[in-house]
Every structure is written in structure tokens, then in C-alpha cells.
VEXDREN-2710 file (C-alpha; in Angstrom, 1 decimal):
% VEXDREN-2710
k/r/px/py/pz
1/UNK/-6.3/13.4/-14.3
2/UNK/-6.6/10.6/-11.7
3/UNK/-6.1/11.8/-8.2
4/UNK/-4.5/9.4/-5.7
5/UNK/-4.4/9.7/-1.9
6/UNK/-1.8/7.8/0.1
7/UNK/-2.1/6.2/3.5
8/UNK/1.3/5.4/5.0
9/UNK/2.7/4.5/8.4
10/UNK/6.4/4.5/7.8
11/UNK/8.6/5.3/4.7
12/UNK/6.0/5.2/2.0
13/UNK/8.2/3.3/-0.6
14/UNK/5.1/2.4/-2.6
15/UNK/4.2/6.1/-2.7
16/UNK/7.7/6.8/-4.1
17/UNK/7.2/4.2/-6.8
18/UNK/3.9/5.8/-7.9
19/UNK/5.4/9.3/-7.7
20/UNK/8.3/8.2/-9.9
21/UNK/6.0/6.6/-12.5
22/UNK/4.0/9.9/-12.6
23/UNK/7.1/12.0/-13.1
24/UNK/8.3/9.5/-15.8
25/UNK/4.9/10.0/-17.6
26/UNK/4.1/6.3/-17.2
27/UNK/1.0/7.1/-15.1
28/UNK/-1.4/9.9/-15.9
29/UNK/-2.2/10.7/-12.3
30/UNK/-1.3/12.9/-9.4
31/UNK/-0.7/12.2/-5.7
32/UNK/-2.8/14.9/-4.1
33/UNK/-2.6/14.1/-0.3
34/UNK/-0.6/11.9/2.1
35/UNK/-2.1/10.8/5.4
36/UNK/0.0/9.1/8.1
37/UNK/-0.8/7.8/11.6
38/UNK/2.8/8.1/12.7
39/UNK/4.3/11.4/13.7
40/UNK/7.8/10.0/12.9
41/UNK/7.0/8.5/9.5
42/UNK/9.6/8.9/6.9
43/UNK/6.9/9.6/4.4
44/UNK/6.4/13.1/5.9
45/UNK/9.8/14.2/4.6
46/UNK/8.9/12.8/1.2
47/UNK/5.6/14.7/1.2
48/UNK/7.5/17.9/2.0
49/UNK/10.1/17.1/-0.7
50/UNK/7.4/16.6/-3.4
51/UNK/5.3/19.5/-2.0
52/UNK/2.3/17.3/-1.4
53/UNK/-0.1/18.2/1.4
54/UNK/0.2/15.8/4.3
55/UNK/-1.7/15.1/7.5
56/UNK/-0.9/13.2/10.7
57/UNK/-4.0/11.6/12.1
58/UNK/-3.8/9.4/15.2
59/UNK/-5.3/9.1/18.7
60/UNK/-2.7/11.4/20.3
61/UNK/-3.2/14.3/17.9
62/UNK/-7.0/13.8/17.5
63/UNK/-8.1/12.0/20.8
64/UNK/-11.7/13.1/20.6
65/UNK/-12.3/12.4/16.9
66/UNK/-13.5/9.5/14.8
67/UNK/-10.2/8.8/12.9
68/UNK/-12.0/6.8/10.2
69/UNK/-14.3/9.8/9.6
70/UNK/-11.5/12.3/9.6
71/UNK/-9.4/10.3/7.1
72/UNK/-12.5/9.7/4.9
73/UNK/-13.4/13.4/4.8
74/UNK/-9.9/14.4/3.9
75/UNK/-9.6/12.0/1.1
76/UNK/-13.0/13.2/-0.3
77/UNK/-12.1/16.8/0.2
78/UNK/-9.0/16.3/-2.0
79/UNK/-11.1/14.6/-4.6
80/UNK/-9.2/11.2/-4.5
81/UNK/-10.2/8.7/-7.2
82/UNK/-8.1/6.0/-5.6
83/UNK/-6.5/5.5/-2.2
84/UNK/-3.2/3.5/-2.0
85/UNK/-2.0/1.9/1.2
86/UNK/1.8/2.3/1.3
87/UNK/2.6/0.3/4.4
88/UNK/-0.4/1.6/6.3
89/UNK/-0.5/-0.3/9.6
90/UNK/-4.1/0.4/10.6
91/UNK/-7.2/-1.6/9.6
92/UNK/-9.4/0.2/7.1
93/UNK/-12.7/1.0/8.7
94/UNK/-16.2/0.9/7.3
95/UNK/-16.7/4.7/6.5
96/UNK/-13.6/4.7/4.3
97/UNK/-14.7/1.4/2.6
98/UNK/-18.1/2.8/1.9
99/UNK/-16.8/6.1/0.5
100/UNK/-14.3/4.4/-1.8
101/UNK/-15.7/1.0/-2.9
102/UNK/-13.2/-0.9/-5.0
103/UNK/-11.0/2.2/-4.9
104/UNK/-8.7/1.4/-2.0
105/UNK/-5.6/-0.5/-3.2
106/UNK/-3.1/-2.5/-1.2
107/UNK/0.0/-4.4/-2.0
108/UNK/0.9/-7.7/-0.2
109/UNK/4.3/-9.4/-0.3
110/UNK/3.0/-12.9/-1.1
111/UNK/0.7/-14.7/-3.5
112/UNK/-2.9/-14.4/-2.2
113/UNK/-5.0/-16.2/-1.2
114/UNK/-2.6/-18.2/1.0
115/UNK/-1.5/-18.8/4.5
116/UNK/0.8/-15.8/4.0
117/UNK/-2.0/-13.3/4.2
118/UNK/-4.2/-12.0/7.0
119/UNK/-3.6/-10.4/10.4
120/UNK/0.0/-10.2/11.4
121/UNK/1.2/-11.3/8.0
122/UNK/3.1/-8.3/6.6
123/UNK/6.7/-7.4/5.5
124/UNK/9.4/-9.6/6.9
125/UNK/7.0/-11.9/8.8
126/UNK/5.7/-13.1/5.4
127/UNK/9.2/-13.8/4.0
128/UNK/10.3/-15.6/7.2
129/UNK/7.2/-17.9/7.0
130/UNK/7.8/-18.5/3.2
131/UNK/11.4/-19.5/3.8
132/UNK/10.6/-21.6/6.9
133/UNK/7.9/-23.6/5.0
134/UNK/10.3/-24.3/2.1
135/UNK/8.1/-22.7/-0.5
136/UNK/9.3/-22.9/-4.1
137/UNK/7.8/-19.6/-5.1
138/UNK/6.5/-16.3/-3.7
139/UNK/5.3/-13.0/-5.2
140/UNK/3.3/-9.9/-4.9
141/UNK/-0.4/-9.4/-4.9
142/UNK/-2.0/-6.0/-5.6
143/UNK/-5.6/-6.1/-4.5
144/UNK/-8.6/-4.0/-3.5
145/UNK/-9.2/-3.6/0.2
146/UNK/-12.4/-5.0/1.9
147/UNK/-13.4/-5.6/5.5
148/UNK/-11.1/-8.6/5.8
149/UNK/-7.3/-8.4/5.8
150/UNK/-5.9/-9.5/2.4
151/UNK/-9.1/-10.9/1.1
152/UNK/-10.2/-8.1/-1.4
153/UNK/-10.5/-8.8/-5.1
154/UNK/-7.1/-9.2/-6.8
155/UNK/-6.0/-6.7/-9.4
156/UNK/-2.8/-8.6/-10.3
157/UNK/-0.3/-11.1/-9.1
158/UNK/3.4/-11.3/-9.9
159/UNK/5.4/-14.4/-9.0
160/UNK/9.1/-15.3/-8.6
161/UNK/10.8/-18.6/-8.0
162/UNK/12.9/-18.9/-4.8
163/UNK/16.6/-19.6/-5.3
164/UNK/18.0/-22.7/-3.5
165/UNK/20.1/-20.6/-1.2
166/UNK/17.3/-18.0/-0.7
167/UNK/17.4/-16.1/2.7
168/UNK/14.8/-13.9/4.3
169/UNK/16.9/-10.8/3.4
170/UNK/17.4/-11.8/-0.3
171/UNK/13.7/-12.7/-0.7
172/UNK/12.7/-9.4/1.0
173/UNK/14.9/-7.5/-1.5
174/UNK/13.7/-9.4/-4.5
175/UNK/10.0/-9.0/-3.5
176/UNK/10.5/-5.2/-2.9
177/UNK/11.8/-4.9/-6.5
178/UNK/8.9/-7.0/-7.9
179/UNK/6.5/-4.9/-5.9
180/UNK/7.6/-1.8/-7.7
181/UNK/6.8/-3.4/-11.0
182/UNK/3.5/-4.7/-9.7
183/UNK/2.3/-1.4/-8.3
184/UNK/3.0/0.5/-11.6
185/UNK/1.5/-2.3/-13.7
186/UNK/-1.6/-2.4/-11.5
187/UNK/-2.2/1.3/-11.8
188/UNK/-1.6/1.2/-15.5
189/UNK/-4.4/-1.4/-15.7
190/UNK/-6.7/0.6/-13.5
191/UNK/-6.1/3.9/-15.3
192/UNK/-6.5/2.4/-18.8
END
């Protein structure tokens, strides 16, 4: 069975999507560990609810340690085949990339490559820019992570057309729903 490690900074909604697909027997996988860099992350309660081991790793808790090294060792210790970034707000460092080449997966709330990717382009900031620029479509890109924000090899892209009266809120909600589909579809493709 494929083992998945989750890196999350906030609520871990992408993790919940994967967990539900596992429980519904859509994905033959198991989430074996959750790592967060935020002591107040909502994903901690979710980890407890699903009885999944979790770790908080940040500069306050581990001031003397190489955080990249600590995260990498934990993911290896739990035997992770893939690492999924569920709103992880820290750049992935070289040790982790070397330990999991083409095994770290991220989701981006826009079609990549585009001006809606890169540093500072995440969540609501993306949707605000898409609306401001009068785009006709947007979407979700699931991709492997490399050294450069949002430039890793694409696994899949799902698109949607913007409504004439689209708002940042409506687009954000539609993208979140599309993202759920995309995450499951991408993992089905990877696990096939």
C-alpha cells in the first residue's frame, strides 16, 4: 500500500480530500504522518481525529535543528512513498527534494505555467489577480515540486470558465471544489 506524508501549515483541506478518498476505497493508500510548521494549525485536530501521528516542526520548537533535515528524516522514517503539500507555507529545501525526487506533490489554484504562479501567488491572492485581469478561465494544477515555486513537472490540469459575474469569493469556492477532484484524479494516476 502506498504511504503518503502530509506537510500542512493550516487546516489541511487537501489532506482531508485524500483521507476521504482512501476511506471510500478510491485510493489504495494510507496517510502515515502529518507534519506542520504551525502550532495552531487546524490539521493537528484532524490528525488526532484520524489517529495519524503528527509532528510540529518550526524554529520555536526546534531552534537548534536543521528543519529540512528533521522533516526529511521523519518522512523517511515513516516510509513515505509520496509527500503531499496541503497548504504548506514553507519553501521545500534541497534535502527533502533529494530524498523524494518527483515524489513531492503540490496543488496550485491556477493554470500553470502562468503569471498566477510563483512566490506570493497562493490562495486568495491568485483569485484576486485572475478577477482583476479579467481572465476568461482559471483552474487547478497538480504538480511535482522542484527548487522553484510552481515550476515542477505537471501531473494534471483541470480548468473552469469564469462566469460573467464571477467574484473572488465565488471563484475561490469553485476552485476549492475543482481542487478536490484534481487531487484525487492525480493520485489515481500516480498510483495506477
